[in-house]
C-alpha positions in Angstrom: 3.9 35.8 -47.0 4.6 35.2 -50.6 3.5 32.0 -52.3 5.4 30.6 -55.3 3.9 28.0 -57.6 6.0 25.6 -59.5 4.7 24.7 -63.0 4.1 21.0 -63.7 5.9 20.1 -66.9 3.2 17.5 -67.7 0.4 20.1 -67.7 1.9 23.4 -68.5 4.0 24.8 -71.4 7.2 26.4 -70.1 8.6 29.5 -71.6 11.4 29.3 -74.1 14.5 27.8 -72.5 18.1 28.9 -72.9 19.8 28.0 -76.1 21.2 24.5 -76.0 22.2 21.9 -78.6 19.8 19.5 -80.2 20.8 16.5 -78.2 19.9 18.3 -75.0 16.6 19.6 -76.5 15.8 16.0 -77.4 16.5 14.6 -74.0 14.5 17.4 -72.3 11.6 16.4 -74.6 11.9 12.8 -73.5 12.0 13.8 -69.8 8.8 15.8 -70.3 7.2 12.7 -71.6 8.2 10.8 -68.5 10.9 8.6 -70.0 13.0 7.0 -67.4 15.2 4.6 -69.4 16.6 4.2 -72.9 18.3 1.3 -74.6 21.0 1.9 -77.2 24.2 0.9 -79.0 26.2 4.1 -79.1 27.0 5.6 -82.5 28.8 8.7 -83.8 25.7 9.8 -85.7 23.9 10.8 -82.5 26.8 11.9 -80.3 24.8 15.1 -79.3 22.0 12.9 -77.9 24.4 10.8 -75.9 25.8 14.1 -74.5 22.3 15.1 -73.6 21.8 11.9 -71.7 25.1 12.4 -69.8 23.8 14.6 -67.0 20.1 13.7 -67.3 18.4 11.4 -64.8 17.4 9.0 -67.7 19.1 5.6 -67.3 21.0 4.6 -70.4 21.3 0.8 -71.0 24.0 -0.1 -73.5 23.2 -3.3 -75.3 25.5 -5.5 -77.5 23.5 -5.3 -80.7 20.8 -2.9 -82.0 18.4 -5.8 -82.3 18.7 -6.4 -78.6 18.2 -2.7 -77.8 15.0 -2.6 -79.9 13.6 -5.7 -78.4 14.4 -4.5 -74.9 12.6 -1.2 -75.7 9.6 -3.1 -77.1 9.4 -5.3 -73.9 9.6 -2.2 -71.7 6.7 -0.7 -73.7 4.7 -3.8 -73.1 5.3 -3.7 -69.4 4.5 0.0 -68.9 2.0 0.8 -71.6 4.2 3.8 -72.5 6.6 4.0 -75.4 9.8 2.0 -75.0 12.8 4.1 -76.3 15.8 2.9 -78.3 18.6 4.8 -79.9 20.7 3.3 -82.7 23.1 4.6 -85.3 22.5 5.0 -89.0 22.8 2.3 -91.6 23.7 -1.1 -90.1 22.5 0.1 -86.7 19.0 0.8 -88.1 18.9 -2.5 -90.1 19.8 -4.5 -87.0 17.1 -2.8 -85.0 14.4 -3.5 -87.6 13.5 -6.9 -86.0 12.4 -5.2 -82.8 10.3 -2.6 -84.7 8.5 -5.5 -86.5 7.8 -7.1 -83.1 6.3 -3.9 -81.8 4.2 -3.4 -85.0 2.7 -6.9 -84.9 2.3 -6.8 -81.1 0.8 -3.3 -81.1 3.4 -2.1 -78.6 4.1 1.6 -78.1 7.8 2.2 -79.0 9.9 5.0 -80.5 13.2 4.3 -82.3 15.6 7.2 -82.8 18.1 6.7 -85.5 21.1 8.9 -86.3 21.2 10.2 -89.9 23.8 11.7 -92.2 24.0 15.5 -92.2 21.3 17.2 -94.1 23.8 18.7 -96.6 24.9 15.2 -97.5 21.5 13.6 -98.3 20.9 11.7 -101.5 24.6 11.2 -102.2 24.7 7.7 -100.7 26.9 9.2 -98.0 28.4 6.9 -95.4 25.7 4.5 -94.0 22.9 6.6 -95.6 19.5 5.0 -95.7 16.1 6.3 -96.7 14.3 5.5 -93.4 10.9 6.5 -94.6 11.2 3.8 -97.4 12.8 1.3 -95.1 10.5 1.4 -92.1 7.3 2.5 -93.9 5.7 -1.0 -93.8 7.0 -1.7 -90.3 6.0 1.4 -88.3 3.0 3.5 -87.7 4.9 6.7 -88.7 8.4 7.5 -89.9 9.7 11.0 -89.6 13.0 12.9 -90.2 13.6 16.0 -88.2 15.4 18.6 -90.4 14.7 21.7 -88.3 15.9 21.9 -84.7 13.1 24.3 -83.7 10.6 21.6 -84.6 12.2 18.8 -82.7 9.9 19.1 -79.6 6.9 19.1 -82.0 8.1 15.9 -83.7 8.7 14.2 -80.4 5.3 15.2 -79.1 3.7 13.9 -82.3 5.7 10.6 -82.0 4.4 10.0 -78.4 0.8 10.7 -79.5 1.0 8.4 -82.5 2.8 5.5 -80.7 0.0 5.4 -78.0 -3.2 6.4 -79.8 -5.6 4.1 -81.6 -3.8 0.8 -82.2 -0.5 1.5 -80.4 2.7 0.7 -82.3 6.3 1.8 -83.2 7.4 5.2 -84.5 10.7 5.8 -86.1 12.4 9.3 -86.0 15.6 10.0 -87.9 18.0 12.6 -86.5 20.3 14.3 -89.0 23.7 14.8 -87.4 23.9 18.5 -88.1 20.4 19.1 -86.7 21.4 17.5 -83.4 24.6 19.5 -83.1 22.9 22.9 -83.8 21.7 25.2 -81.1 18.2 26.6 -80.3 16.0 27.8 -77.5 13.1 25.6 -78.5 10.7 25.1 -75.6 9.7 21.7 -74.2 6.2 20.4 -75.1 4.2 18.9 -72.3 3.5 15.1 -72.1 1.1 13.5 -74.6 -2.6 13.9 -73.8 -4.4 10.8 -74.9 -8.1 10.1 -75.5 -10.0 8.0 -73.1 -10.5 5.1 -75.5 -14.1 4.6 -74.3 -17.0 3.7 -76.5 -20.4 5.5 -76.5 -23.1 4.1 -74.2 -25.1 2.8 -77.2 -22.2 0.5 -78.2 -22.0 -0.8 -74.6 -25.7 -1.5 -74.6 -25.6 -3.2 -78.0 -22.8 -5.6 -77.0 -24.5 -6.5 -73.7 -27.7 -7.2 -75.4 -26.2 -9.5 -78.1 -24.2 -11.4 -75.5 -27.2 -11.8 -73.2 -29.2 -13.3 -76.1 -26.4 -15.7 -77.1 -26.6 -19.5 -76.4 -23.0 -20.4 -77.1 -21.0 -17.2 -76.6 -17.2 -17.0 -76.4 -14.8 -14.1 -75.6 -11.4 -13.9 -77.3 -9.1 -11.4 -75.8 -5.8 -9.9 -77.0 -4.0 -6.9 -78.3 -2.7 -3.9 -76.3 -4.3 -1.2 -74.3 -4.9 -3.4 -71.3 -4.0 -3.0 -67.6 -4.3 -4.7 -64.2 -7.6 -2.9 -63.7 -8.9 -4.1 -67.1 -7.8 -7.7 -66.4 -9.8 -7.6 -63.1 -12.8 -6.1 -64.9 -12.6 -8.9 -67.5 -12.8 -11.6 -64.8 -15.7 -9.8 -63.1 -17.6 -9.4 -66.3 -17.1 -13.0 -67.4 -18.3 -14.3 -64.0 -21.5 -12.2 -64.1 -22.3 -13.1 -67.7 -21.3 -16.8 -67.5 -18.8 -16.2 -70.4 -15.9 -18.5 -71.3 -12.8 -16.5 -72.1 -10.0 -17.7 -74.4 -6.7 -15.9 -74.9 -5.4 -15.1 -78.3 -1.9 -16.1 -79.3 0.6 -15.2 -76.5 -2.0 -13.2 -74.6 -2.4 -15.8 -71.8 -1.9 -13.4 -68.9 -4.9 -11.2 -69.7 -7.0 -13.3 -67.2 -5.8 -15.3 -64.3 -5.6 -18.8 -65.6 -7.0 -20.1 -62.3 -10.2 -18.1 -63.0 -13.3 -20.3 -63.5 -14.1 -18.5 -66.8 -10.6 -19.0 -68.3 -10.8 -21.8 -70.9 -7.4 -21.8 -72.5 -5.3 -20.2 -75.2 -6.4 -20.0 -78.8 -3.2 -20.2 -80.7 -0.6 -22.7 -81.9 -1.3 -26.2 -80.5 -4.8 -25.3 -79.4 -6.7 -27.7 -77.3 -8.9 -29.6 -79.8 -11.9 -29.2 -77.5 -11.4 -25.5 -77.4 -11.0 -25.3 -81.2 -14.4 -27.0 -81.5 -15.9 -24.6 -79.1 -14.7 -21.7 -81.2 -16.2 -23.2 -84.3 -19.5 -23.9 -82.7 -19.9 -20.5 -80.9 -23.0 -18.6 -82.0 -21.5 -15.2 -80.8 -17.8 -14.3 -80.5 -16.7 -11.1 -78.7 -13.3 -10.4 -80.1 -11.9 -7.9 -77.6 -8.7 -6.2 -78.7 -7.5 -9.1 -80.9 -7.0 -8.7 -84.6 -8.0 -12.4 -85.1 -4.8 -13.0 -86.9 -3.5 -16.2 -88.5 -2.2 -17.8 -85.3 -5.3 -17.1 -83.3 -7.6 -18.4 -86.1 -5.5 -21.5 -87.0 -4.8 -20.2 -90.4 -8.2 -18.4 -90.7 -10.1 -21.7 -90.3 -11.7 -21.4 -86.9 -13.4 -18.3 -88.2 -13.7 -18.2 -92.0 -13.3 -14.8 -93.7 -14.7 -12.6 -94.9 -18.0 -13.5 -93.1 -17.7 -16.1 -90.3 -20.5 -18.4 -89.4 -20.2 -17.1 -85.9 -21.9 -13.7 -85.2 -18.9 -11.5 -84.6 -18.6 -8.5 -82.2 -15.3 -6.9 -82.9 -13.9 -4.3 -80.5 -10.7 -2.7 -81.7 -9.1 0.7 -81.2 -8.4 1.3 -84.9 -11.4 1.6 -87.2 -9.3 0.6 -90.3 -8.9 -2.9 -88.8 -12.6 -3.5 -88.4 -13.8 -5.2 -91.5 -10.3 -5.6 -93.0 -10.4 -9.4 -92.8 -13.7 -10.3 -91.1 -16.9 -8.5 -91.6 -18.3 -7.9 -88.0 -22.0 -8.0 -87.2 -21.2 -5.3 -84.6 -18.1 -3.1 -84.8 -16.9 -1.0 -81.9 -14.0 1.5 -82.0 -12.6 1.5 -78.4 -9.5 0.6 -76.4 -10.3 -2.9 -75.1 -9.1 -2.1 -71.6 -11.3 0.9 -71.3 -14.3 -0.9 -73.0 -14.2 -4.0 -70.7 -14.4 -1.8 -67.7 -17.5 -0.1 -69.3 -19.0 -3.6 -69.8 -18.2 -4.7 -66.3 -19.8 -1.7 -64.7 -23.1 -2.3 -66.5 -23.5 -6.1 -66.9 -26.5 -7.9 -65.3 -25.9 -11.3 -63.7 -26.8 -14.1 -66.1 -29.5 -16.6 -65.0 -29.0 -18.9 -68.0 -28.3 -22.3 -66.5 -27.4 -23.9 -69.9 -24.7 -21.3 -70.3 -23.4 -21.9 -66.8 -23.2 -25.7 -67.6 -21.4 -25.0 -70.8 -18.9 -22.8 -69.0 -18.2 -25.5 -66.5 -17.6 -28.0 -69.3 -15.3 -25.7 -71.1 -13.3 -25.1 -67.9 -13.1 -28.8 -67.3 -11.7 -29.4 -70.8 -9.0 -26.8 -70.1 -8.0 -28.5 -66.9 -7.9 -31.9 -68.6 -5.6 -30.3 -71.3 -3.3 -29.1 -68.4 -2.5 -32.6 -67.2 1.1 -33.2 -68.4 1.6 -35.8 -71.1 4.9 -37.6 -70.9 7.4 -37.0 -73.7 10.7 -38.9 -74.3 14.0 -38.3 -72.5 15.5 -38.2 -69.0 14.7 -34.4 -68.7 11.2 -33.5 -69.8 9.9 -30.0 -70.5 6.5 -30.8 -69.1 8.2 -31.6 -65.7 10.2 -28.4 -65.9 7.1 -26.3 -66.5 5.1 -28.1 -63.8 7.9 -27.2 -61.3 7.8 -23.6 -62.4 4.1 -23.5 -61.7 4.7 -24.9 -58.2 7.5 -22.6 -57.1 7.2 -19.3 -58.8 5.2 -16.4 -57.3 2.1 -15.0 -59.0 4.0 -12.0 -60.2 6.9 -13.8 -61.9 7.5 -12.7 -65.5 8.2 -15.4 -68.0 9.6 -14.6 -71.5 10.2 -16.6 -74.6 11.0 -16.2 -78.3 10.2 -18.7 -81.0 10.7 -22.4 -81.1 8.9 -25.6 -80.2 10.2 -25.4 -76.6 7.6 -22.6 -76.1 4.8 -25.1 -76.8 5.3 -26.7 -73.3 5.3 -23.3 -71.7 2.1 -22.2 -73.5 0.3 -25.4 -72.7 1.3 -26.1 -69.1 2.2 -22.8 -67.4 -0.6 -21.0 -65.6 -0.2 -17.3 -65.8 -1.7 -15.6 -62.7 -1.4 -11.9 -63.3 -1.4 -9.2 -65.9 1.9 -8.7 -67.8 3.5 -11.9 -66.5 3.9 -13.2 -70.1 6.3 -11.5 -72.6 6.4 -13.2 -76.0 6.3 -12.0 -79.6 3.1 -12.6 -81.6 5.4 -12.1 -84.6 7.1 -15.3 -83.9 10.6 -13.7 -83.6 13.5 -15.8 -82.4 15.7 -14.2 -79.9 13.1 -12.2 -78.1 13.1 -13.9 -74.7 16.5 -12.9 -73.5 16.3 -9.1 -74.1 12.7 -9.1 -72.9 13.7 -10.8 -69.6 16.5 -8.2 -69.1 14.1 -5.3 -69.7 11.6 -6.9 -67.3 14.2 -7.3 -64.5 15.4 -3.7 -65.0 11.8 -2.5 -64.8 10.8 -4.7 -61.9 13.9 -5.8 -60.0 12.0 -7.3 -57.2 10.2 -9.8 -59.4 11.4 -13.1 -60.8 12.3 -12.8 -64.5 12.6 -16.1 -66.3 13.6 -16.5 -69.9 12.8 -19.7 -71.7 14.8 -20.2 -74.9 15.8 -22.9 -77.3 19.5 -23.5 -78.2 18.9 -21.7 -81.5 16.7 -19.0 -80.1 19.2 -18.1 -77.4 22.1 -17.9 -79.8 20.4 -15.3 -81.9 21.0 -12.9 -79.0 23.4 -14.6 -76.6 25.7 -11.6 -76.4 22.9 -9.7 -74.6 23.5 -11.9 -71.5 26.5 -9.6 -70.9 24.0 -6.7 -70.5 22.3 -8.7 -67.7 25.6 -9.2 -66.0 26.7 -5.6 -66.4 23.5 -4.0 -65.0 22.8 -6.6 -62.3 19.6 -7.9 -64.0 19.5 -11.2 -62.2 17.4 -13.1 -64.7 17.4 -16.9 -65.1 17.7 -18.3 -68.6 16.4 -21.9 -69.2 17.9 -23.1 -72.4 16.1 -26.1 -73.9 19.0 -27.7 -75.8 18.1 -30.4 -78.3 20.9 -29.7 -80.7 18.8 -28.6 -83.6 16.2 -26.1 -84.9 13.4 -28.2 -83.5 10.4 -26.4 -85.1 11.9 -26.7 -88.6 12.8 -30.3 -88.0 9.2 -31.0 -87.0 7.9 -29.5 -90.2 10.5 -31.4 -92.2 9.4 -34.6 -90.6 5.8 -33.8 -91.5 6.4 -32.9 -95.1 9.7 -34.6 -96.0 10.0 -37.5 -93.6 13.5 -39.0 -93.1 15.2 -36.2 -95.0 16.5 -33.7 -92.4 18.3 -30.7 -93.8 20.0 -27.6 -92.4 18.6 -28.1 -88.9 21.4 -29.7 -86.9 23.4 -27.4 -84.5 26.7 -27.7 -82.7 26.3 -25.8 -79.4 28.7 -24.4 -76.8 28.7 -25.4 -73.2 26.1 -22.9 -72.1 26.8 -23.3 -68.4 30.5 -22.5 -69.1 29.4 -19.4 -71.1 27.5 -18.1 -68.1 30.5 -18.7 -65.8 32.8 -16.9 -68.3 30.6 -13.8 -67.6 30.9 -14.3 -63.9 27.3 -15.5 -63.7 25.8 -18.8 -62.4 25.7 -21.7 -64.8 24.7 -25.3 -64.5 23.7 -28.2 -66.8 20.7 -30.3 -66.0 20.2 -33.7 -67.6 17.5 -35.4 -65.4 14.0 -34.5 -64.1 15.1 -35.2 -60.5 17.9 -32.6 -60.7 16.0 -29.6 -62.0 14.4 -28.5 -58.7 17.7 -28.2 -56.9 19.4 -26.5 -59.8 16.6 -24.0 -60.2 16.6 -23.2 -56.5 20.4 -22.6 -56.6 20.0 -20.3 -59.6 17.3 -18.3 -57.8 19.5 -18.0 -54.7 22.7 -17.1 -56.6 22.3 -13.3 -56.6 23.6 -13.2 -60.2 22.2 -13.8 -63.6 22.0 -17.5 -64.3 21.8 -20.0 -67.2 20.5 -23.5 -66.8 21.2 -25.6 -69.8 18.5 -28.2 -70.1 19.7 -31.1 -72.2 16.5 -32.5 -73.6 15.9 -35.4 -76.0 15.8 -34.4 -79.7 13.0 -37.0 -80.1 10.6 -34.7 -78.1 9.6 -32.4 -80.9 6.5 -31.0 -79.2 4.2 -31.9 -76.3 2.3 -34.3 -78.6 4.8 -35.2 -81.3 8.0 -37.3 -81.3 10.5 -37.6 -84.0 10.9 -41.4 -83.7 7.2 -42.1 -83.4 6.0 -39.8 -86.2 4.5 -41.5 -89.2 4.1 -39.6 -92.4 0.6 -39.6 -93.9 0.2 -42.4 -96.3 -1.0 -41.7 -99.9 -4.6 -42.5 -100.6 
């Protein structure tokens, strides 16, 4: 009997394939990397790649704007830990996509953006829609390349996947000259990226454990990328054994189940004052994966650079980040998800009763901060979020962009599982809708809820058609106060009584949903929200609920009418 073995494309290098055009070579390279879905707006500059996708088993999701495609790819990268893939055409297609690349860069999300480019024999003539992508995307991406030789295309793709996922993950941009894609070659496929473990040496693990064991007022701040469900579980086990309070950096609230006894809240915009004081008074801070950026440090005041008064243990996957803003007392180069599992496997249970008491106090302060504070209006966001807490399953995914509406979500929603929060640390408006669509396509069995302001939603409202076309039955909750609320809040603080450029005239959002054949309803009172939300969940279609909220409710703790400007001394 003859036995035949089949080569695994992920572990072996196939022999040279038959000659095919560059678009097919590119798609074969993506398949070898395990790509299952790409997001795009079609363009004539990469017709060969579209042809390569035609008979592949990679799903092609066509969006309405390149910014939506890039943000969907970024969200998909967040959800999977593998590079999200977007294709856009040259010139205006690339400039439209740049917002999603910036989100991926600041959020350390693996992503690859492919851009059509003018033919190589037309370069530097300012040909139609020609852009120098290395110059344009240089500050926004980890690496920008342009593939001039078809026989090197598999090499470039392999390099892109390694760069996007190694060290501090992030976006890569590859430009594809039109004549290169349409040429033919027998270039062989390169196997999937082979990544380092991300673990630290045992000596670093020991040093961190020793410093934490000796601390009197330790605090862990988690964030960044390179995490997983297993890492989130290890974080909870480690914190329990060591009696460590855990705070989440800006928009990283799903890194530890918020019901966990060691979770003490989010360290970001609108921080609990009691938690802010705990950060200031900590004697040792373990910064695990977070850059300790402006939002997490309250404008670099909770920890003062370059040398904080707190002893800083900084664990980060990119050595160039360590010491860039804060000088650490102990610097560890490691992926945070891998490192927390190393810590959890070696930690000894703490017997420090004072630390146990402090942890109990910190948890109690978080729970007190969770009690909803009433804001003005007949429909109040704190009641909306409380209801979401009560009815959504633990694996529901909630997304949002930028705006004061998100402050209620961040303060009152309790995230119960890893990767149930998708929000941009870059503060980009318009992120929530494309992210919710990407989440529903990736996990169709899970609830995907987008929260957006009226301004935030209208940045990308056309992408709702993508949800309808692909059967992504998301629910969009639009907090409609008729203005750019965040800017109005800042105006009231700095230029009270002088509003400018913040008023909005909005469409009937429920009617917009219905025009797409989706479910749409308007809610104006607290008592009507539960039924409307239940109807939206049961509709079997994408849904929009327009929440008409009071413009006086600027934030969970600030009203427009009641705000008094600081008096001159």
